[in-house]
VOGU-3710 file (C-alpha; in Angstrom, 3 decimals, decimal comma):
1> mkkhiptcav> -28,672/17,048/17,151  -26,343/20,183/18,036  -24,310/18,472/20,069  -22,871/15,576/17,450  -22,300/18,997/15,258  -18,419/19,584/16,241  -17,676/15,698/16,062  -19,438/15,144/12,369  -17,700/18,265/11,151  -13,875/17,046/12,853
11> vsffavitaa> -14,376/14,034/10,843  -15,718/15,425/8,162  -12,231/17,602/7,959  -10,896/14,482/8,478  -11,884/13,112/5,581  -10,939/16,159/3,526  -7,673/16,645/4,019  -7,368/12,230/3,547  -8,575/13,072/-0,083  -6,653/16,262/-0,708
21> ffapalftqt> -3,152/14,279/0,435  -4,053/11,402/-1,671  -6,198/12,966/-4,253  -3,411/12,170/-7,122  -3,692/7,979/-6,334  -7,445/8,816/-6,017  -8,401/11,313/-9,039  -6,261/10,412/-11,463  -4,706/7,379/-13,413  -1,108/9,052/-13,459
31> thlpigtdfv> 0,062/8,492/-10,071  0,201/5,614/-7,888  1,102/4,248/-4,586  2,574/3,202/-2,660  6,585/2,779/-4,020  7,105/-1,039/-3,305  7,594/-2,542/-1,119  5,789/-5,303/1,102  2,456/-3,810/-0,507  3,067/-4,531/-4,252
41> nfnyphdlfa> 5,553/-7,897/-3,536  3,628/-9,262/-1,157  0,635/-8,403/0,700  -1,276/-7,576/-2,953  -0,299/-11,410/-4,210  -1,039/-13,255/-1,235  -4,614/-11,125/-0,921  -5,840/-11,495/-4,351  -5,101/-15,592/-3,996  -6,829/-15,311/-0,670
51> aralqqgelp> -10,207/-13,313/-2,850  -10,521/-15,606/-4,901  -10,112/-18,437/-2,774  -13,079/-16,586/-1,209  -15,193/-16,215/-3,583  -15,068/-19,453/-5,215  -16,695/-20,780/-1,325  -12,781/-22,338/0,524  -11,378/-20,968/3,252  -7,265/-20,288/2,511
61> lwnpylsagq> -6,142/-21,681/5,211  -3,771/-23,301/2,862  -1,598/-21,259/0,068  -0,021/-24,505/-2,192  1,475/-22,359/-4,938  4,616/-21,073/-3,100  7,351/-22,778/-1,669  5,769/-26,160/-1,896  2,733/-25,136/-0,061  2,951/-23,141/3,071
71> plaadpnigf> -0,092/-21,882/5,811  -1,694/-18,908/4,706  -3,962/-17,622/7,538  -0,875/-18,511/10,242  0,897/-16,362/8,897  1,570/-13,791/10,994  2,591/-10,803/7,722  -0,510/-11,791/5,785  -2,927/-10,588/8,811  -5,525/-12,912/7,076
81> wyplrllllv> -8,038/-12,583/9,625  -8,238/-8,438/9,603  -12,455/-8,055/9,603  -11,781/-4,464/7,384  -9,594/-7,552/5,404  -11,799/-9,540/4,871  -14,809/-7,613/4,420  -12,417/-6,478/1,084  -11,634/-9,655/0,166  -15,619/-11,489/-0,066
91> tafsyqtltw> -16,894/-8,642/-1,934  -14,788/-5,826/-4,312  -11,039/-7,604/-4,387  -8,922/-5,191/-6,387  -5,369/-3,229/-5,988  -7,231/0,077/-6,555  -9,421/-0,850/-3,587  -6,510/-3,012/-1,458  -5,044/1,054/-1,609  -8,925/2,951/-1,048
101> llifhyflag> -8,870/0,738/2,541  -4,854/1,736/3,087  -6,078/5,688/2,543  -9,045/4,693/5,070  -6,883/3,739/7,755  -5,037/7,066/7,037  -8,058/8,768/7,906  -8,711/6,107/10,621  -5,516/7,699/12,436  -6,159/11,013/12,514
111> vlsyalardl> -9,707/10,841/13,867  -8,769/8,198/16,659  -5,412/10,668/17,611  -7,980/13,630/17,856  -10,011/11,606/20,231  -6,799/10,806/22,235  -5,466/14,353/22,346  -9,431/14,996/23,215  -9,329/13,002/25,578  -5,983/13,777/27,777
121> gagrwgslva> -7,267/17,276/28,126  -6,634/19,067/24,512  -9,075/21,365/23,225  -10,368/20,688/19,912  -7,466/23,151/17,449  -4,775/21,468/19,228  -6,532/18,139/18,876  -6,806/18,689/15,185  -3,316/19,354/14,769  -2,338/16,322/16,543
131> gvgfmfsgfl> -4,135/14,190/14,320  -3,159/15,921/11,281  0,708/15,322/12,840  -0,216/11,614/13,531  -1,806/10,644/10,398  1,015/12,034/8,127  3,738/11,531/10,311  7,278/10,161/9,053  6,074/6,971/10,824  2,498/6,309/8,985
141> iaqmdhiniv> 3,781/7,751/5,944  6,780/6,278/5,580  5,661/2,969/6,436  2,716/3,295/3,683  4,523/-0,094/1,429  4,151/-1,901/4,553  0,630/-2,211/5,086  0,276/-3,983/8,006  2,100/-1,933/10,021  -0,256/1,163/9,169
151> fsstwmplif> -3,313/-1,380/9,875  -2,193/-2,586/13,612  -0,801/1,074/13,821  -3,886/2,720/13,419  -5,458/1,456/16,463  -2,791/2,497/18,978  -4,488/5,725/19,805  -7,964/3,994/20,957  -6,742/1,349/22,605  -4,973/3,913/24,982
161> llfrravlrq> -7,674/5,766/25,479  -9,767/3,589/26,252  -6,940/1,991/29,024  -6,480/5,574/30,130  -10,579/5,832/31,249  -10,561/2,096/32,501  -7,799/3,342/35,030  -8,851/6,692/35,809  -12,063/6,419/35,713  -12,365/2,859/37,017
171> qlvyalaggl> -14,428/1,372/34,461  -15,049/-2,113/33,718  -15,996/-1,595/30,525  -13,048/0,372/29,221  -10,544/-2,239/29,615  -13,354/-4,660/27,993  -13,641/-2,282/24,827  -9,830/-1,372/25,085  -9,012/-5,492/24,645  -11,374/-5,418/21,372
181> awalavlggh> -9,631/-2,875/19,731  -5,884/-4,240/20,640  -7,187/-7,588/18,894  -7,977/-5,544/15,813  -4,459/-3,912/16,585  -2,592/-7,949/16,611  -5,226/-8,901/13,344  -4,080/-6,291/11,656  -0,863/-8,536/10,583  2,057/-6,704/11,986
191> qqfalftgyw> 1,759/-8,474/15,960  5,623/-5,989/16,489  2,690/-3,008/16,905  0,097/-4,644/18,720  3,445/-5,220/21,354  4,618/-2,108/21,512  1,207/-0,269/22,230  1,697/-2,930/24,770  4,128/-1,509/26,066  3,277/2,083/25,607
201> cglwlvayll> 0,389/1,322/27,925  2,750/-0,659/30,139  5,223/2,328/30,545  2,279/4,339/30,919  0,828/2,553/34,166  4,240/2,843/35,765  4,123/6,325/35,415  0,326/6,309/36,214  1,838/4,358/39,410  4,411/6,486/40,413
211> hrrgrgvlra> 2,499/9,711/39,989  -0,446/7,751/42,783  2,564/6,596/45,081  1,414/3,626/44,211  -1,973/3,871/45,531  -4,819/2,211/43,714  -1,871/-0,213/41,750  -4,570/-3,503/42,214  -7,126/-1,989/40,469  -5,119/-0,782/37,554
221> aasyaimalv> -3,201/-3,584/36,986  -6,097/-5,799/36,661  -7,325/-3,479/34,417  -4,277/-4,240/32,426  -4,755/-7,329/32,299  -8,854/-7,768/31,431  -7,629/-5,819/28,418  -5,178/-8,340/27,532  -6,433/-11,369/28,515  -9,550/-10,169/26,068
231> avagaavqil> -7,530/-8,821/23,640  -5,439/-12,543/23,200  -9,300/-13,931/23,257  -10,544/-11,428/21,019  -7,010/-12,178/18,144  -6,989/-16,217/19,086  -8,038/-17,229/15,316  -4,567/-15,761/14,965  -2,442/-15,876/17,329  -2,951/-20,228/17,910
241> ptlefmqfts> -2,145/-20,845/14,579  0,638/-17,906/14,818  2,708/-19,961/17,577  2,134/-23,009/15,805  3,779/-22,024/12,666  5,908/-20,158/14,442  7,725/-23,164/15,823  8,559/-24,242/12,732  9,559/-20,967/10,837  13,284/-19,662/10,727
251> raalsvvgas> 11,805/-16,879/13,096  11,225/-18,447/16,148  13,522/-17,066/17,576  15,764/-14,194/17,308  19,428/-13,248/18,561  20,392/-9,905/19,813  21,842/-9,482/17,172  19,258/-10,264/14,478  16,729/-8,464/15,787  19,211/-5,181/15,637
261> eyimppvgwl> 18,864/-5,374/11,830  18,091/-1,997/10,694  18,469/0,086/13,033  18,608/4,037/12,890  21,720/5,363/12,465  22,353/8,678/14,196  22,469/10,562/11,722  19,133/9,927/11,093  18,161/12,556/13,511  18,428/14,973/10,727
271> llalphyfgq> 15,334/13,683/9,485  13,791/15,686/12,112  14,155/18,697/10,526  15,774/17,725/6,855  13,084/15,122/5,518  14,615/15,143/2,534  18,304/15,281/2,952  18,715/11,581/2,087  16,433/12,278/-0,458  12,269/11,927/-1,322
281> nhieslpfwp> 11,729/8,471/-0,459  13,524/5,409/-0,453  15,003/4,399/-3,310  16,640/7,538/-3,758  18,524/7,125/-0,466  19,747/3,349/-0,540  23,251/4,402/-1,595  24,116/5,741/1,359  23,252/3,040/3,566  24,984/-0,502/3,798
291> knlvfinefy> 22,824/-2,098/1,742  20,082/-4,638/4,000  21,305/-3,027/7,121  19,669/0,645/7,130  16,275/0,850/5,475  14,911/4,886/5,838  11,950/4,215/5,943  12,162/2,023/9,181  13,348/5,387/11,008  11,942/7,777/9,015
301> ayvgivilfm> 10,312/10,749/11,935  9,566/13,727/10,140  6,445/15,280/11,869  6,500/18,332/10,718  8,408/21,653/11,904  5,548/23,606/13,069  4,817/20,430/15,035  8,252/19,704/16,511  8,019/23,393/18,033  4,397/22,976/19,822
311> aflgsyvwks> 5,971/20,009/21,261  8,589/21,872/22,384  6,221/24,121/23,972  3,749/22,107/24,992  6,794/20,454/27,275  7,244/23,554/28,622  3,661/24,647/29,282  1,303/21,785/30,007  1,320/21,495/33,507  0,427/17,453/34,180
321> wekrflvlmv> 2,646/14,386/34,812  1,720/12,944/31,565  3,761/15,389/29,984  6,670/14,025/31,463  5,398/10,036/30,364  5,657/11,856/26,668  9,462/13,221/27,097  10,199/10,357/28,478  8,934/8,223/25,468  10,262/10,895/22,710
331> vlgfvltlga> 14,141/9,801/24,868  13,328/5,970/25,445  11,919/5,573/21,718  14,966/7,176/20,249  17,323/4,899/22,301  15,530/2,036/21,468  16,173/2,899/17,112  19,791/3,121/17,874  19,084/-1,353/19,079  22,202/-3,230/20,315
341> vtpvyqlafq> 24,383/-0,565/20,539  22,789/0,514/23,759  22,283/-1,782/26,811  18,781/-0,222/26,986  18,215/-1,959/24,255  19,944/-5,357/25,391  18,326/-5,103/29,065  14,887/-4,576/26,789  15,767/-7,836/24,742  17,043/-9,839/27,249
351> ivpgmqfvrv> 13,294/-8,705/30,006  10,948/-7,797/28,393  8,254/-10,585/26,859  8,101/-10,829/23,341  11,391/-8,455/22,316  12,715/-11,902/21,201  10,637/-12,394/18,490  10,541/-8,302/17,044  13,432/-6,668/14,872  13,646/-3,207/13,221
361> pgrfvfwvdt> 14,471/-1,631/16,454  14,195/1,746/13,454  10,671/1,367/14,381  10,224/2,550/17,757  10,252/6,252/16,055  6,639/5,085/16,322  6,725/6,037/20,533  8,932/9,061/19,075  6,091/10,726/16,293  3,131/9,427/19,022
371> slvllsafgv> 4,596/12,011/20,939  5,499/14,230/20,048  2,259/14,713/18,055  0,304/14,113/21,392  2,908/17,210/23,296  2,176/19,635/20,079  -1,694/19,639/20,858  -1,124/21,061/24,565  1,606/23,666/22,688  -1,058/24,699/20,066
381> dwllahladr> -3,599/25,073/22,658  -1,639/27,654/24,774  -0,655/29,364/21,941  -3,814/30,004/20,999  -5,057/30,436/24,229  -3,096/33,307/25,217  -2,492/35,294/22,085  -4,423/38,438/24,206  -2,768/37,798/27,374  0,153/39,873/26,754
391> dhplwpdvsk> 0,906/40,288/30,566  1,393/36,202/30,886  4,414/35,404/32,847  5,204/32,682/29,819  4,904/35,176/27,196  8,274/36,248/27,236  10,069/32,605/27,260  7,951/31,216/24,447  8,588/34,690/22,037  12,436/34,167/22,862
401> llglatvagl> 11,879/30,404/21,911  10,082/31,142/18,942  12,316/33,989/18,218  15,519/31,828/18,601  13,835/29,004/16,500  13,750/31,189/13,488  17,133/32,669/13,461  18,336/29,147/14,116  16,234/28,203/11,322  18,054/31,268/9,032
411> illlaslflp> 21,065/29,805/10,498  20,298/25,944/8,910  19,259/28,103/5,236  22,752/29,660/5,516  24,623/26,488/6,062  23,341/24,578/3,569  24,579/26,995/0,964  27,607/27,345/1,920  28,522/24,542/3,919  30,028/21,222/2,257
421> afqvvghpla> 28,249/18,686/4,828  25,102/20,092/2,301  26,965/19,342/-1,214  26,287/15,572/-1,858  29,830/13,509/-4,264  28,861/10,356/-5,296  25,485/9,347/-5,838  23,630/9,024/-9,029  21,122/11,858/-7,495  24,143/14,309/-6,175
431> daitryrrvd> 22,346/17,577/-7,763  18,869/16,327/-6,815  19,422/15,412/-3,248  21,862/18,955/-3,013  18,634/20,654/-3,721  16,544/18,706/-1,748  18,698/19,393/1,495  18,437/23,505/0,846  15,017/23,653/-0,219  14,247/21,565/3,040
441> aamvfalllg> 16,420/24,308/4,826  14,465/26,417/3,442  11,527/25,042/4,420  12,455/25,540/8,127  13,354/28,940/7,995  10,170/29,828/5,666  8,126/27,572/8,767  9,450/28,968/11,601  8,922/32,761/10,022  5,751/31,837/8,924
451> lwllvwaarc> 4,947/31,060/12,674  6,692/34,144/14,298  4,966/36,381/12,393  1,291/34,705/12,284  1,812/35,327/16,320  3,210/38,388/16,187  0,194/39,323/13,293  -2,428/38,091/16,184  -0,886/39,325/18,959  -1,297/42,856/17,573
461> warlrawapf> -4,486/43,195/15,323  -7,639/41,310/17,273  -9,616/40,348/14,698  -6,988/38,368/12,936  -6,744/35,871/15,957  -10,188/34,984/15,172  -8,425/33,204/12,189  -5,308/31,938/13,735  -6,132/28,971/14,652  -6,746/28,184/10,832
471> llvglviidl> -3,886/29,398/10,027  -2,021/27,788/12,313  -3,705/24,312/11,490  -2,993/25,094/7,607  0,945/26,116/8,138  0,897/21,829/9,670  -1,007/20,856/6,534  1,637/22,756/3,974  4,461/21,484/5,710  3,623/17,926/5,980
481> fraqqprhlt> 1,744/17,769/2,497  4,843/18,978/1,285  7,658/16,731/3,403  5,401/13,303/3,066  4,039/13,500/-0,523  6,393/12,438/-2,403  7,816/9,797/-0,016  5,133/6,492/-1,801  3,426/8,551/-4,570  4,363/7,470/-8,435
491> pydmlvhydh> 4,516/8,064/-11,600  4,971/4,210/-12,159  2,241/1,682/-12,324  3,845/-0,478/-9,839  1,542/-4,135/-11,454  3,538/-3,553/-14,794  6,267/-6,012/-13,501  3,083/-8,674/-13,146  2,470/-8,046/-17,089  4,365/-10,859/-18,908
501> paiiqlwhdd> 1,181/-11,998/-21,545  3,277/-14,665/-23,607  5,166/-15,763/-20,484  1,828/-16,409/-18,932  -0,368/-17,812/-21,796  2,465/-20,556/-22,453  1,357/-21,467/-18,981  -2,312/-21,894/-19,069  -2,008/-23,721/-21,871  -0,612/-26,317/-20,246
511> agffrvdnta> -3,156/-28,770/-17,629  -0,434/-30,330/-16,313  0,908/-29,498/-12,188  3,923/-28,424/-12,428  5,767/-25,662/-10,918  7,355/-22,321/-12,228  10,657/-21,145/-10,832  13,061/-17,697/-12,090  16,859/-16,864/-11,866  18,007/-14,289/-9,225
521> aaaagskdef> 19,508/-12,340/-12,687  15,811/-12,334/-13,860  14,417/-10,854/-11,073  17,224/-8,757/-10,145  16,029/-5,325/-8,838  12,695/-6,735/-8,634  12,223/-5,507/-4,598  14,003/-1,747/-4,689  14,265/-0,869/-8,671  10,940/1,188/-10,166
531> apephwnvlt> 12,162/1,954/-13,436  8,574/2,379/-16,016  10,169/-0,742/-18,594  8,691/-4,011/-17,204  10,883/-6,599/-15,273  10,275/-9,973/-13,758  8,260/-9,585/-10,316  8,920/-12,757/-8,254  5,487/-13,636/-7,452  4,854/-13,507/-10,787
541> gfvhgvpqaf> 3,471/-16,848/-11,362  1,456/-16,489/-8,039  -0,479/-13,682/-8,824  -1,483/-15,549/-12,417  -2,567/-19,174/-10,398  0,712/-20,688/-11,584  2,071/-22,729/-8,305  5,726/-21,228/-8,062  8,632/-23,437/-6,618  9,710/-21,077/-4,345
551> glpwnpfdlq> 8,165/-17,695/-2,296  9,987/-14,280/-1,904  13,744/-14,389/-0,278  13,046/-12,578/1,971  10,202/-13,926/3,686  10,773/-14,057/7,334  8,349/-16,159/7,778  9,529/-19,592/5,132  9,050/-22,579/6,865  13,011/-23,310/8,387
561> rfrdyhtavs> 13,068/-26,801/6,935  11,568/-25,882/3,423  14,744/-22,783/3,701  16,963/-25,631/4,383  15,778/-27,565/1,071  16,026/-24,707/-1,135  19,400/-23,545/0,001  20,850/-27,706/-0,565  19,336/-27,743/-4,350  20,179/-25,762/-7,491
571> pgspfydflg> 18,842/-26,339/-10,898  21,452/-28,830/-11,873  20,478/-31,379/-8,800  17,621/-34,502/-9,078  16,163/-33,154/-6,334  15,752/-29,515/-8,183  13,502/-32,058/-10,317  11,524/-33,817/-7,159  9,765/-29,815/-6,716  8,568/-30,309/-9,649
581> vkylvanpee> 10,139/-26,736/-11,704  9,051/-27,323/-15,607  9,653/-24,033/-16,366  11,922/-21,708/-15,645  12,909/-18,176/-16,414  15,929/-16,159/-16,992  17,868/-13,795/-18,830  18,632/-14,696/-22,374  22,123/-14,576/-22,036  22,539/-16,894/-18,913
591> slpdkwtplp> 24,369/-20,277/-19,016  22,314/-22,767/-17,773  22,401/-27,234/-17,859  21,705/-28,803/-21,019  17,937/-30,475/-19,263  16,748/-26,760/-19,896  15,621/-27,001/-23,241  15,096/-22,621/-24,411  11,716/-22,303/-26,100  10,247/-19,710/-27,980
601> vadptlavye> 7,866/-17,179/-26,285  8,063/-13,154/-26,970  8,882/-11,620/-24,361  10,600/-9,222/-25,138  13,740/-8,898/-22,131  13,026/-12,865/-21,007  14,094/-16,001/-21,895  11,767/-19,667/-20,192  13,034/-23,090/-20,481  11,537/-26,145/-20,842
611> nsqvlprafm> 13,011/-29,078/-17,581  13,479/-32,237/-19,540  13,974/-33,756/-16,315  11,210/-32,928/-14,647  9,566/-35,508/-11,822  5,814/-35,199/-11,423  4,222/-33,566/-8,631  2,881/-37,343/-7,467  4,591/-40,528/-8,237  5,123/-43,840/-6,327
621> vfntmiepda> 8,429/-45,529/-5,651  9,320/-48,852/-4,155  12,448/-48,533/-2,709  13,266/-46,477/0,831  16,084/-45,274/3,028  15,317/-44,521/6,177  17,275/-41,539/8,362  15,359/-40,180/11,385  18,249/-37,552/11,899  17,482/-34,437/9,810
631> gqalqliqea> 20,389/-33,454/10,036  21,564/-36,482/8,095  18,473/-36,214/5,911  19,864/-33,159/4,496  23,461/-33,989/4,084  22,132/-37,353/1,624  20,045/-34,944/-0,473  22,751/-31,948/-0,517  24,897/-35,002/-2,085  22,020/-36,562/-4,453
641> afdpatmvll> 23,290/-40,157/-2,362  20,459/-41,606/-3,967  17,682/-40,527/-7,083  14,641/-39,262/-5,967  12,372/-40,487/-9,322  13,086/-44,212/-7,986  14,100/-44,200/-3,634  12,333/-42,161/-1,049  13,748/-40,906/2,396  11,727/-41,315/5,320
651> edgaplagig> 12,042/-40,761/8,897  10,280/-43,403/9,599  7,811/-46,042/8,535  8,319/-50,238/7,020  11,182/-50,209/4,673  10,681/-51,497/1,045  13,227/-53,033/-1,697  11,712/-53,276/-4,382  12,834/-54,349/-7,532  10,421/-51,703/-9,543
661> gnaqvaitgm> 6,528/-51,817/-10,248  4,647/-50,154/-12,417  1,638/-47,470/-11,499  -0,583/-44,810/-12,730  -0,698/-41,398/-10,629  -3,168/-38,724/-11,347  -4,431/-35,597/-9,783  -7,744/-35,256/-9,983  -8,383/-32,382/-7,843  -6,731/-29,733/-6,121
671> rsnsldllvt> -7,363/-27,153/-3,684  -5,980/-25,158/-1,750  -6,538/-27,212/1,592  -6,674/-30,364/-0,229  -4,960/-32,589/-2,989  -7,199/-36,316/-4,348  -5,230/-38,354/-6,345  -5,812/-41,912/-8,403  -3,013/-44,343/-8,182  -3,074/-47,621/-9,417
681> sdqpgylvvs> -0,352/-49,759/-8,524  1,101/-53,141/-9,265  2,865/-53,927/-6,057  2,718/-51,694/-2,555  5,256/-48,583/-2,093  4,992/-45,143/-0,886  3,227/-42,272/-3,198  5,448/-39,233/-2,549  4,212/-35,263/-3,635  5,997/-33,273/-3,812
691> dtyypgwrvw> 4,527/-30,432/-1,534  5,221/-29,216/2,053  5,110/-31,456/5,483  3,356/-29,851/7,703  1,028/-30,329/10,923  -2,724/-30,793/10,379  -2,476/-32,359/6,587  -3,797/-35,696/7,495  -4,180/-38,303/4,843  -7,818/-40,743/3,352
701> vngaegdllr> -6,597/-44,030/1,245  -10,123/-45,960/0,075  -11,792/-43,870/2,850  -10,142/-44,418/5,621  -7,764/-42,744/7,439  -3,882/-43,089/6,511  -0,464/-42,923/8,008  1,253/-39,700/6,313  4,905/-39,722/6,935  7,869/-36,912/6,333
711> anytfravpl> 9,474/-38,063/3,381  12,829/-36,230/1,533  13,494/-33,884/4,624  10,454/-31,570/4,006  7,596/-33,474/2,403  4,890/-36,062/1,957  4,882/-39,913/1,439  1,976/-42,331/2,342  2,421/-45,977/2,042  0,104/-47,862/-0,566
721> aagtsevrfa> -1,104/-51,084/-1,133  -1,060/-52,879/-4,179  -4,310/-51,964/-6,387  -6,106/-48,966/-6,864  -6,675/-46,231/-4,206  -8,358/-43,092/-4,138  -5,977/-40,212/-1,891  -7,346/-37,740/-0,536  -4,738/-35,157/1,386  -6,962/-32,584/3,377
731> yestavawgt> -5,496/-29,930/5,413  -7,660/-29,195/9,311  -5,978/-27,279/11,106  -7,383/-27,769/15,112  -5,397/-24,345/16,037  -7,246/-22,394/13,627  -10,651/-24,536/15,102  -9,588/-23,879/18,652  -8,836/-19,919/17,952  -12,150/-19,477/15,541
741> avtlltwlgv> -14,389/-20,714/18,393  -12,575/-18,553/20,831  -12,431/-15,789/18,925  -16,008/-15,146/18,190  -16,924/-16,403/21,667  -14,724/-13,124/22,917  -16,348/-10,778/20,050  -20,004/-12,005/21,020  -19,657/-11,932/24,585  -17,291/-8,741/25,386
751> glavlwwayg> -18,786/-6,859/22,291  -22,770/-7,220/24,053  -21,479/-5,962/26,639  -20,343/-3,163/25,645  -22,682/-2,666/23,704  -25,221/-3,079/26,275  -23,011/-0,185/28,773  -22,780/1,748/25,647  -27,195/1,656/25,006  -27,734/2,277/28,905
761> ryaapannns> -24,994/4,789/28,443  -26,349/7,116/26,223  -28,995/5,696/24,283  -31,462/5,378/27,200  -31,333/8,741/28,768  -31,611/10,453/25,574  -35,071/8,323/24,721  -36,243/8,994/28,540  -35,279/12,935/27,639  -37,832/12,419/24,509
771> rslsasnaa> -40,240/11,173/26,426  -39,919/13,971/28,993  -40,106/16,592/26,854  -43,470/15,172/24,853  -44,551/15,170/27,826  -44,278/18,628/28,660  -45,415/19,748/25,382  -48,731/18,260/26,062  -49,013/19,290/29,464
//
């Protein structure tokens, strides 16, 4: 029991500081998190939809509520298959519980990075500092609104720990366990950071082999290959559908220029010392950067002044080849954050597998922060271990380093008071941000002075040395809490932007199958404007269970054909009517085409219009135009060369030139993965449905499988004979079926192997010791 007390104490420590950091959001009703953007506008709506479907007994592989329908489980940004998310979705999902899951991952990040530092050889106090530094690092805190990045990157310390053990201890079980942990990173919902973790482990392997001069290369490479294979198999339920999905999205491949969006500008290095130099959060920083080119949350790297100093110290006093690896990762991470302006990034983009599919180079600060906190662990350990060692040959150098750092902090403080570079001009919050910069500079000096005083006092008074570790960790916590809490804690309720009861009630009172849309002016600012007064969120209909014509305009994983269609049509086009858009939310002062009739809705800021020319979700047509070329088909739609109410544009199929017929089409059921209709027609024709055509969709007519055709560039049609037809569309993804089988078999087989090894390593010896002790007592 006693051997587990330190572990319990460490876990309890991380639980307490996690609760303390997030206390305003956990224990009050007046503070919320995070401040946008994807958490509120993307993750919460999609998770809410998935939770509703799962709790009604349906597996939501398809999302029929956005963009005329698109895959849900295959979208890698949604992270539907992540086990911890699935557990939440099927039990007690809400916005609050989703924030609790996010907070839990910060606790997990602290524990796992502590374990990694210990495995690297750091002591308990140094590892505690590394854990605190990683969980509250600039990278993880800034990405709080990208919940999937937090979910995926949290597992990196465990993956690296297990891979390192697999290589150094030459035990297969660690590679197997590392593969399962890596699979969790993939399933977490942001595969970019699963890739970054793979690159990290690969670079460590190269550094290890160089250190070993190539000895053991086959065994070490085999460990990496086995871990990667297990990871791919363990996450196949996400990977296989995503590979299919990616072929049909705008992200099928990126140019080096497209991949270099959102770099870290060189001035971003200032954030290592001055966390609020550009404001306390990303909203305040927006006026400093060109729109859609730079976003501070993507390269915010602050890890704390104390940790930064300790990282410098660790890189000086730690005698290990792994120190050189971590220093290299700091340098390489910073170089890669600059994107295509450096030949290093361009070369990596061309030759490194996977780099062609990810963007935002600024996110390589992940490597910078991780390396710095791990280096700091060894700086802390050396400092605490040698407080009483006055004759150590390194103390003069360390004393000079600490003294120079303190003097530099004083110079920075004076510069912030008198140099024009610290004075903000032309910003709406110029005075406040100028004050932030001066407070940051004062804190740099105060923290370094406090560290110097702590070291001096502990070296002079022996009784104080026992308290030095506690005081040092306290300095780190004060530093990070002060800098990081304002980044995403806010007094504004983010869900207020979905709250438009009069409009939602209007839609719920309409029993038809229709879609809704909004003008750009109605949703202006919905991504980054967080004033207390409500405005229209782009996914308001989706959140309230009402199908929308379109989804988020900045979603990188929209289906490319539907995005082309969206660009080609306008609210005045008959092909917009074809989408079934019955209601449009707009600003009251906007001018709209005559077909839009204003409705009396009691919303204080918005107006709702009804489309007098809207087409049904499904209907029969008796005339066709055949155009197999996709480009020509899109051109015909842009030119409005035919009326979609009476004619359908097909890529193939039997041509029809009917004079017109009578038909009745009724939708009898709609669920996530299926659509049922009853059709009566007096002549043969095509049933046209304004839902997206996508692999995996099949159709049955009166119980027999029919021919599903692509219609009007990206929608569905099925030929029907005269008479009454029961039509059923169903989504059955082969990729999901195969992926599920591979993932379950992998987790079952590899998981049992790891558990059996763990039992033999830990539980069986403990049981044998207990029996031996009992026998001795009996004797």
